[in-house]
C-alpha positions in Angstrom: -55.7 29.5 0.1 -52.3 27.9 0.5 -49.6 27.9 -2.0 -46.5 25.9 -2.4 -43.2 27.7 -3.4 -39.8 26.3 -3.6 -36.5 26.2 -5.4 -33.0 24.9 -5.1 -29.6 26.4 -4.1 -26.2 25.7 -5.4 -22.7 26.9 -4.7 -22.1 29.1 -7.8 -18.3 28.6 -7.8 -17.6 31.1 -10.6 -20.4 33.6 -9.6 -21.8 33.7 -13.1 -25.4 33.2 -12.1 -25.7 30.0 -14.1 -25.9 26.5 -12.7 -23.0 24.4 -14.0 -22.9 20.5 -13.7 -19.8 20.7 -11.4 -21.4 23.1 -8.9 -22.5 21.3 -5.8 -25.9 21.9 -4.0 -26.0 24.0 -0.9 -27.4 21.6 1.7 -28.4 23.0 5.1 -29.2 26.5 3.9 -31.6 28.1 6.3 -34.4 30.2 4.7 -37.2 32.1 6.4 -40.4 33.5 4.9 -42.2 36.3 6.8 -45.4 38.1 5.7 -44.8 40.9 8.2 -48.1 40.1 9.9 -47.0 37.4 12.4 -46.6 34.5 10.0 -43.1 33.1 9.7 -42.0 29.8 8.3 -38.4 28.4 8.3 -37.1 25.7 6.0 -33.7 24.0 5.5 -32.4 23.0 2.1 -32.0 19.3 1.8 -29.0 17.3 0.6 -29.7 18.3 -3.0 -30.2 22.0 -2.1 -34.0 21.8 -2.5 -36.4 23.7 -0.2 -40.2 24.1 -0.3 -42.6 26.4 1.6 -46.3 25.7 1.9 -47.8 29.1 2.9 -51.0 31.1 2.8 -51.4 33.3 -0.2 -49.7 36.7 0.2 -46.6 38.7 -0.1 -43.4 37.6 1.8 -39.9 38.6 2.6 -37.3 35.8 2.2 -34.3 35.8 4.5 -31.2 33.7 4.2 -30.0 32.8 7.7 -26.6 31.5 8.7 -26.9 28.0 10.0 -25.3 27.1 13.3 -21.7 26.1 12.7 -21.7 27.3 9.1 -18.3 27.4 7.4 -19.5 30.4 5.4 -18.7 33.9 6.7 -21.3 35.4 4.4 -23.5 34.5 1.5 -22.9 36.2 -1.8 -25.8 36.1 -4.2 -25.0 35.4 -7.8 -26.3 37.8 -10.5 -29.9 37.0 -11.3 -31.7 36.5 -14.7 -28.4 36.3 -16.7 -29.8 33.9 -19.2 -33.0 32.9 -21.0 -33.2 29.5 -19.3 -34.8 29.9 -15.9 -34.0 26.3 -15.0 -30.3 27.1 -14.7 -30.0 30.9 -14.0 -30.3 32.5 -10.6 -33.6 34.2 -9.9 -33.0 35.1 -6.2 -32.0 38.7 -5.6 
């Protein structure tokens, strides 16, 4: 059985873990899912920061990879689950 999983990424300017209207999407983010058994899938976030994986059912490790020519020296993950509204808080940790 295949499953679809996705989310979106934003530049959390104030690192509060909540998406604010003035925080821009992170386009071009490179994400990789790996099940540890030879299945790997890589996706790039689109211009709105969205990405989607269509993968077989199972457990996966998610990696954030530095895109070629990236202006970022490192990615800092915002705090996760800081609020009751999952549509605006960070759930990646």
